[in-house]
Structure formats: C-alpha cells, structure tokens
N, C-alpha and C positions, 0 to 999 in steps of 0.2 A: 551491415555497418554497426559498429559498437556504439550503443547509446550510453553505456556505463562501462568504465574500465577501473578495475580494482587492482592495485599493485602493492604487494608486501605490506598489507594493512595490519597494524598492531594496535591493541587497546588495552591499557592497564588502569586499574583503579587502586587508590590508596585505601587500605583497610587497617586502621590504626597506624602502626609504623611500617607495616609491610605493604609491598606492591603486589597486587594479584593481576596476572595477565589473563585477560578474558578472550582476546583474539590474537592468533599467532600467525604472522606471515600469510595472510589471506590474499590470494590473487585469482581473479576470474573476470571474464567479460560478459556483458549482457548485450545481445543483438537486438536491434529494433524489432518490436513485434513478438518477442519471446514472452513466455509465461513461466517464470522460474519459481519453484518451491524450495524453500530452505528448511530442512528437517534436521532433527536431532533431539537428544534428551534435554530436559529442563536444566538450566544453568550452563548450557553449552555455548552460549553467546549469540543465539539466533536473533533475538530482539535488539541486542547491542549492534550487531551487524546491520540490521535494517535501519536503525536510527542513524548510523554513520552514512549509509547509502543515501538517506533522505536529507542529510545535512542538519539533522536535529542534534547531533553530537559531533565532536571532533576526534580524530584518531590521535593516538600517542605518537605514531609514526606511520609512514606509508601514505598512499593517495587514493582518493576516490575522484574520478573524473566523470563529469556528465557533459556530453557534447564537447569533450576535449578540455573542459575547464576543471581545474582542481578546486573542488568546492570548499576545502578547508582553508584556501588561500585567497579566495575572492572576498570582496568587501561584504560586510553584513547586509547592507542594503540590497546587493545583488543576489545573495543567497535567499533573502526574504522574498525577492521578486520571483526567483526560480521556484521556491516552495509554493507560491501562490499561483503561478502560471504554468509551470512545466510538470509539477508533481501533484498527485492527489494522495491522500492518506485515509485508510479505513482501519479502525482499531477494533479490538474485541468488544470494548464498551462503546456504545453508539455515540455518546457525547452530544446528544441532541438537547436543544433548549426546550424545557418542558412546556412553557406557555406559548411557544410559537407554533404556528401551523406547519404542516408538511412542506408546503411551498416556501414558507418563510425560512424554515430551517435549511432548505436546499439553497436558497438565495443568500444566505448569511455571508458567505465569502465575497459576494458581489457588493453587499451593503458595506462590509468592513473595508473593502478596497475603494470605496467612494465612487463606484461606477453607477451608471443609470440602470435601474431595474428594467425599464421598458425595453432596453436594448437586448435583454436576455429572456424576454417572455417566450419567444419562439423556441429558444434552446430549452427552457424549462418544460414546455409542452413535450418536446422530443424526449427529454430525460424521463419525464413521468410515464411516457409510453414504454421506454426501455425497461423501467423497473416495474411496470404494470400497476401503477397506483394513481391514475388519473382521477378515479372516483373517490380517492381519500386525500386529495390535495388540501382540503380545508380542516382536516382533523389534526389534533395535537398528539404528540408521542404517547401520552397516557391512554389514548384510545386505540393504540396499535399493538400488535403482537411483537415479540422480539424479532422475528424474521422481517416484519414490515419496517420496524425501526432501522434494522440494518440496511434495508433497501434505500431508505431515506439517506442514511450515512453514505452509501455508495453514490447516490445521486448528487449529494453535496460535493463529493470528491470529483465528480465528472463535470460540474457546471462550467469550469474554466477550460474544459477540453484539454486536460494535461496529457503529456506524452507518456508519462510513467505513473503508475498507481502502485503504492506500497500498501501491503495488507498484513496487519499484525494479528495473527490468530482470528481471522474474520468470522469464523463460525464457532468459536470457542464457547459461546454462551447459548448456542442454538441446539434444538433437538435434531436427531438424525435426518428426518425428512426435510426439515426447513434448511438444514445445512447443505443438503444435496441441491436444493433449489437455488440457494445462493451461489454455490460453486458453478452450477450451470449458467447462472447470470454472469459470473466472472468470465467464464469461457466464451460466452457470447460477446462480451465487451472486448475480449482479446482478439477473437477471430473476425468478428463482423466490423468492429470499429478500429482495429489495428493498434490497440493500446498495448504498451509493454507493462506486464504485471510482475511484481515480485512479492511472494507471500511467505510469511513464516507460519508454519503449522506443525502440530503434533500428529495430525491425522494422515496416515498413509493413503487413505481413500481420497482425501482432499488434494493431496500432492499430485495425484495422477491426472488431475484435470489440466495440468500444465504441459509445457513442452520439455522441461527437464527438471531433475531433482538434484539439489546440492545437499549432501549429508555433512553436517557439522558436528563434530564430537570434541569436547574439551578445547574448543576454540580453534580447531583446525579442520580444514576440508579434507575428508577422508575418501570421498568419491563424488563424481558428478555423472549422473545417468541421463542420457537423452532418451526421451520417451517416443517410441515408434508407434505403438498402438495407443491412440488417444481415447479417453473415456467419452462416451456419447451421452 
C-alpha cells in the first residue's frame, strides 16, 4: 500500500527576476514500511524534495499525497496535526534545548501539544531502551556526544509513534563509527517497528541501509534502485 504518492512535482524559486526550477516533474510512490534514500550532488534538490514530502513547503505544481490526501490542499490546521502525529523529523543539526534534560527534550512535542506527560511515561521508557540511553535520561545535551544527541533527536521524533520519519542528512555531523551506529538504529526502527523512513544523504554507505535508493540530479530522478542485499 502506498503511504506517499508523488505526482509531477515541480518546485521553482525566484532569484532576482529569474525563476530557477529546482525540481522537475518528480513522480514516485513510497510503500508502507519502506526505507528510501534520496541521493545526489549538492544543489540537486534533495532537501527541497524532503521538505515538500513532509509538508514543510508547498510545490509550484504537482501533488504530494499522504494516505491519499494532497497535503498542499488540506487546511493548515490539518497539516500541522499530520506533522505532529503522523510524521517525525530528524535533521543534521540536533535542535535540542540545551538546558533541558534528555527526557524533557524527548517529551517536548508532548508538552507543546498540551498532552499529559504521565500518559507517555511508559512510551518514554520504551524509547530510551530503543536508543540505549536509559542511564543518561537526566543529563543535558552539553554532557552528551554528538552521536548521543542525535539519538535524543531520534527519540523525540518517535515519541508520537509517527508512521513516517523524514531524515535530512542525519549523520552529516558525525564521525564514521558513530554514523554507522546511528544508521543501524534507523534500520532497526524500520525493520522491527515497521516505520517508513525517507532519508536525504550524501553517503553511499548510509544509503545502503535502506530498501531502495532514488538518485536525484539537477532536480530530476535519474534512477531508482531496489536494494536486494541489505547491509547488516
């Protein structure tokens, strides 16, 4: 079943008096439970595509449908609800609040949504187990390594149990070993918890942790490769 359907997606930006087309007639589907890597050179439109998929930006033309709904046409309130409840986002920069503890950073979306924290205590414990940071739950970001901070950002994206998680260069700031550990964690989240993951990455090694790779060059999809042999 397609959880995301992209049809004839175009995106242009005004630069002075000129219009620059960043994405050109992009079409593809994402099946539930897939882990797709979007690869390509810098400036090729990867992050722009990710932001359109997550409803953080609107296309110039074409559609992105999530669960059959065109997210550029639904009401602002509904897309906000979808972003909070159906989608999780993990960025290259961890975006943690420096003076909050690990557990408070993870629970921040719950606080902002006005929900009761006590209703999520069990979920918090489960997520801390998944990211392997039960013993660091009271620490603040400044006491953590880059890899540990990214694990907290991943946990924050998981707290609402989203169906889809968008990853924008999630290991871009990490060393090789830590990056590998984070990619293994994403693979576990994909395979064991059934989440649909879409990542933008420059790393061919990181891309191979998924189920397929979409190559994007100059705003166009030039190839889609289904991965038969999965990285362990």
